[in-house]
C-alpha positions as CSV (number, residue, x, y, z in Angstrom):
1,M,-149.1,111.6,10.4
2,S,-145.7,111.0,12.1
3,R,-142.4,111.5,10.9
4,I,-141.7,108.0,10.7
5,A,-144.7,106.9,8.7
6,R,-143.9,109.8,6.0
7,S,-140.4,108.7,5.6
8,A,-141.8,105.4,5.1
9,F,-144.5,106.6,2.7
10,S,-141.8,108.5,0.9
11,A,-139.2,105.6,0.7
12,S,-142.3,103.2,-0.8
13,L,-143.0,106.0,-3.1
14,L,-139.6,106.1,-4.6
15,G,-139.2,102.7,-4.6
16,A,-142.6,102.3,-6.7
17,L,-141.1,105.1,-9.2
18,A,-138.0,103.4,-9.5
19,L,-139.7,100.2,-10.8
20,L,-141.7,102.0,-12.9
21,A,-138.9,103.7,-14.4
22,G,-137.1,100.4,-15.1
23,C,-140.1,98.8,-17.3
24,S,-139.4,98.7,-20.9
25,S,-143.0,99.7,-21.7
26,L,-145.7,101.0,-19.4
27,P,-149.3,100.1,-19.9
28,S,-152.1,102.4,-18.7
29,I,-152.3,102.1,-15.0
30,S,-155.4,101.9,-13.5
31,L,-155.5,103.2,-10.2
32,P,-158.6,102.0,-7.9
33,S,-160.9,105.1,-6.9
34,M,-159.9,105.9,-3.5
35,P,-161.6,109.1,-2.1
36,S,-158.4,110.6,-0.7
37,L,-156.3,110.3,-3.6
38,G,-158.5,112.4,-6.1
39,A,-156.2,114.7,-8.2
40,V,-153.4,112.7,-6.9
41,G,-154.4,109.4,-8.9
42,D,-154.5,111.5,-12.3
43,G,-151.2,113.1,-11.6
44,A,-149.9,109.5,-10.9
45,R,-151.5,108.3,-14.2
46,G,-149.9,111.2,-16.1
47,L,-146.2,110.5,-14.4
48,A,-146.6,106.8,-15.5
49,D,-147.1,108.1,-18.9
50,R,-144.4,110.3,-19.0
51,V,-141.8,108.1,-17.6
52,T,-139.4,106.2,-19.7
53,P,-136.9,103.6,-19.1
54,Y,-133.0,105.3,-20.0
55,R,-131.6,103.6,-22.9
56,I,-128.0,103.8,-23.1
57,E,-126.2,105.2,-26.3
58,I,-124.4,102.5,-28.3
59,V,-121.2,103.9,-30.3
60,Q,-118.8,101.2,-31.9
61,G,-116.1,101.4,-34.1
62,N,-114.2,104.2,-35.9
63,F,-116.0,107.3,-37.5
64,V,-114.4,108.0,-40.8
65,S,-115.4,111.4,-42.4
66,S,-115.6,112.3,-46.2
67,E,-112.9,114.2,-45.4
68,Q,-110.7,111.7,-44.3
69,V,-111.7,109.4,-47.5
70,A,-110.8,112.4,-49.6
71,A,-107.3,112.4,-48.4
72,L,-106.6,108.9,-49.3
73,K,-104.6,108.0,-52.0
74,P,-103.2,104.8,-53.8
75,G,-99.6,104.3,-52.7
76,M,-100.1,105.3,-49.2
77,T,-98.2,103.0,-46.8
78,R,-100.4,101.2,-44.2
79,L,-98.7,103.4,-41.3
80,Q,-99.9,106.6,-43.4
81,V,-103.6,105.1,-43.9
82,R,-103.7,104.1,-40.0
83,D,-102.3,107.5,-39.0
84,L,-105.3,109.1,-41.1
85,L,-108.2,106.8,-40.1
86,G,-107.1,105.0,-37.1
87,S,-106.5,101.3,-36.5
88,P,-109.2,99.0,-38.5
89,L,-112.1,97.6,-36.6
90,L,-111.6,94.3,-38.5
91,T,-108.6,93.0,-39.5
92,S,-108.6,89.1,-40.7
93,V,-106.0,86.5,-40.8
94,F,-107.4,85.4,-44.1
95,H,-107.3,88.6,-45.7
96,G,-104.1,90.1,-44.8
97,D,-104.6,93.0,-47.6
98,R,-107.9,94.1,-46.2
99,W,-108.9,96.4,-43.8
100,D,-112.5,97.0,-42.4
101,Y,-113.9,100.3,-40.5
102,A,-117.3,100.0,-39.4
103,F,-119.1,102.5,-37.3
104,T,-122.6,102.3,-35.5
105,I,-124.3,104.5,-33.3
106,R,-127.6,104.1,-31.6
107,R,-129.4,106.6,-29.8
108,T,-132.5,107.2,-28.1
109,G,-135.0,108.9,-30.4
110,T,-133.0,108.8,-33.6
111,E,-132.4,106.0,-36.4
112,P,-129.5,104.0,-35.9
113,Q,-126.5,104.9,-38.3
114,R,-124.4,102.2,-39.9
115,R,-121.3,103.0,-42.2
116,H,-119.0,100.9,-43.3
117,L,-115.3,101.4,-45.1
118,S,-112.9,98.7,-46.7
119,V,-109.5,99.6,-47.7
120,F,-107.4,97.3,-49.9
121,F,-103.4,97.0,-49.9
122,K,-100.9,95.5,-52.3
123,G,-98.4,94.5,-50.3
124,D,-97.7,97.6,-48.1
125,L,-99.2,100.3,-50.1
126,L,-102.7,101.2,-50.6
127,E,-104.5,100.1,-53.7
128,R,-108.1,101.1,-53.2
129,H,-110.8,101.7,-51.1
130,E,-114.8,101.1,-51.3
131,G,-117.7,101.5,-48.8
132,D,-120.5,103.9,-48.0
133,A,-120.8,107.5,-48.5
134,M,-119.4,108.9,-45.7
135,P,-120.7,112.2,-43.9
136,S,-118.7,115.4,-43.5
137,E,-117.8,116.4,-39.8
138,N,-120.1,119.0,-39.8
139,E,-123.0,116.4,-41.1
140,F,-122.0,113.8,-38.4
141,V,-122.2,116.9,-35.8
142,A,-125.9,117.7,-37.0
143,S,-126.9,114.1,-37.1
144,L,-126.0,113.8,-33.4
145,Y,-128.6,116.4,-32.4
146,P,-131.6,116.1,-34.9
147,R,-134.3,117.7,-31.8
148,K,-132.1,120.8,-30.9
149,A,-129.8,123.0,-32.4
150,A,-126.5,121.3,-33.1
151,P,-123.1,123.0,-31.5
152,S,-121.1,125.1,-34.0
153,V,-118.1,123.0,-35.2
154,P,-115.1,125.6,-34.6
155,V,-113.0,126.5,-37.5
156,L,-110.2,125.2,-37.5
157,E,-107.9,127.3,-39.9
158,A,-106.3,130.6,-39.1
159,T,-106.9,133.5,-41.2
160,E,-104.2,136.0,-42.6
161,A,-104.8,138.6,-40.0
162,Q,-104.8,136.0,-37.1
163,L,-101.4,134.7,-38.4
164,K,-99.8,138.3,-38.6
165,A,-101.0,138.9,-35.4
166,A,-99.8,135.8,-34.0
167,Q,-96.4,136.4,-35.5
168,G,-96.3,139.6,-34.0
169,N,-96.8,138.7,-30.6
170,A,-94.3,135.9,-31.1
171,A,-91.5,138.4,-32.6
172,S,-92.0,140.8,-29.3
173,A,-92.1,137.9,-26.7
174,Q,-88.5,137.4,-28.3
175,A,-87.5,140.8,-28.2
176,A,-88.5,141.2,-24.8
177,P,-85.4,141.0,-22.3
178,V,-85.8,137.9,-20.0
179,A,-84.2,138.0,-16.3
180,P,-82.0,135.0,-15.5
181,V,-83.2,133.0,-13.0
182,A,-81.0,132.1,-10.1
183,P,-80.6,128.2,-9.5
184,A,-82.4,127.1,-6.5
185,A,-79.6,125.9,-3.8
186,A,-79.6,122.1,-3.5
187,R,-81.1,120.5,-0.7
188,T,-78.7,118.5,1.0
189,S,-80.8,116.6,3.8
190,Y,-84.2,115.1,3.5
191,P,-86.7,114.3,6.3
192,P,-86.7,110.2,7.1
193,L,-89.4,108.1,5.4
194,E,-90.0,106.1,8.5
195,P,-90.3,107.6,12.0
196,T,-87.4,107.2,14.1
197,G,-88.9,107.2,17.6
198,R,-90.4,103.8,18.4
């Protein structure tokens, strides 16, 4: 087979595979029996059964954890609530004293997750909140990776030994003499912005 014929065959095979990958559902393919294809026909059927279309993950809204909901206290200002939960997904002109936090995630191979939290204000102060039971941050990370081991969430608290070691390092850094740095000589001339010779 000539080089041009091989490249044309490869291009048409890649085009056919791209078309198959774009289909949302693939029925079983019945290939005509050709004596020269033999085992290749069986391999093509197996490949067509394994090819699935790519589905994008859809993440909408604000994820609110149970730790954040536990930190909500009546009497907090709107600014404090916004700092804690982020900007609300929904605010209404007709319900100025209510913020809605909605979160939806759709991933291939998992059930869609939907959660909702409503925060009610009286004037500028938080009055109450209601909504779905929110997962903790660890539970949410575990739900993102159901088939494989979830990555470990780092501990965000320092132990007493780590704090003492950090304080010791800071004290030794302050005690070490620092050599004075001489100021750099000020530049008095600069190159021209445009070429001078025309």
